[in-house]
C-alpha positions in Angstrom: -0.1 0.3 -0.3 1.1 3.7 -1.0 1.4 6.2 1.9 0.1 10.0 1.3 0.1 12.9 3.5 -2.9 15.2 3.5 -3.5 18.3 5.2 -6.6 19.1 6.9 -8.1 22.1 8.6 -8.7 21.6 12.3 -12.5 21.1 12.2 -12.2 18.2 9.3 -9.4 16.3 11.2 -11.5 16.4 14.4 -14.6 15.0 12.2 -12.3 12.4 10.9 -10.9 11.6 14.6 -14.8 11.7 15.8 -15.3 9.0 13.0 -12.7 6.5 14.6 -13.7 7.5 18.2 -17.3 6.1 17.1 -16.1 2.9 16.0 -16.6 3.3 12.6 -13.2 3.1 11.5 -10.2 1.9 12.8 -7.9 4.8 12.0 -8.3 7.7 10.1 -6.7 6.1 7.0 -9.4 3.7 7.1 -12.1 6.3 7.4 -10.0 8.2 4.1 -9.8 4.5 2.3 -13.6 4.7 2.4 -14.2 8.0 1.4 -12.0 7.6 -1.7 -13.3 4.4 -2.8 -17.0 5.9 -1.9 -16.4 8.4 -4.3 -14.9 6.4 -7.1 -18.1 4.3 -7.2 -20.0 7.6 -7.4 -17.9 8.7 -10.5 -18.1 5.5 -12.2 -22.3 5.5 -11.6 -22.2 9.0 -13.0 -20.1 8.2 -16.3 -22.2 4.8 -16.8 -25.2 7.5 -16.6 -23.6 10.0 -18.9 -22.7 7.0 -21.6 -26.5 6.1 -21.4 -27.9 9.4 -21.7 -25.7 10.1 -25.1 -26.7 6.5 -26.2 -30.4 7.5 -25.5 -30.0 10.8 -27.0 -28.5 9.3 -30.2 -31.0 6.4 -30.7 -33.5 9.0 -31.6 -36.9 9.3 -30.8 -38.7 5.8 -28.6 -42.5 5.9 -27.7 -42.8 6.6 -24.0 -44.4 3.6 -22.0 -44.9 4.8 -18.9 -45.5 1.3 -17.2 -42.3 0.1 -18.5 -40.3 3.2 -17.6 -41.5 2.7 -14.0 -40.6 -0.7 -13.7 -37.0 -0.2 -15.1 -36.7 3.1 -12.5 -37.5 0.7 -9.6 -35.2 -2.0 -10.7 -32.4 0.6 -11.2 -33.1 1.9 -7.7 -33.5 -1.1 -5.9 -29.5 -2.1 -7.8 -28.8 1.3 -6.0 -30.4 0.8 -2.8 -28.8 -2.8 -2.5 -24.9 -1.6 -3.6 -25.5 1.4 -1.0 -26.3 -1.4 1.5 -23.5 -3.4 0.7 -20.9 -1.0 0.8 -22.2 0.5 4.3 
């Protein structure tokens, strides 16, 4: 594993220390790793959404079927909730 040094304002350092003191993380490094992993996943999800939007725009007009849209939305929302639950 690589080592980095990060300068934080006092309030952020206190906040990070509190996460450790509350037992959520073993140390500040563990907390920072978790934040970075979550940000990495978030950015990947945004990139995936942008690709889907571009593909959708390029595909042209498709008649809107509300029931199909709602079903697909629920599937995506459920998958998102599960991924958040598994990440916690």
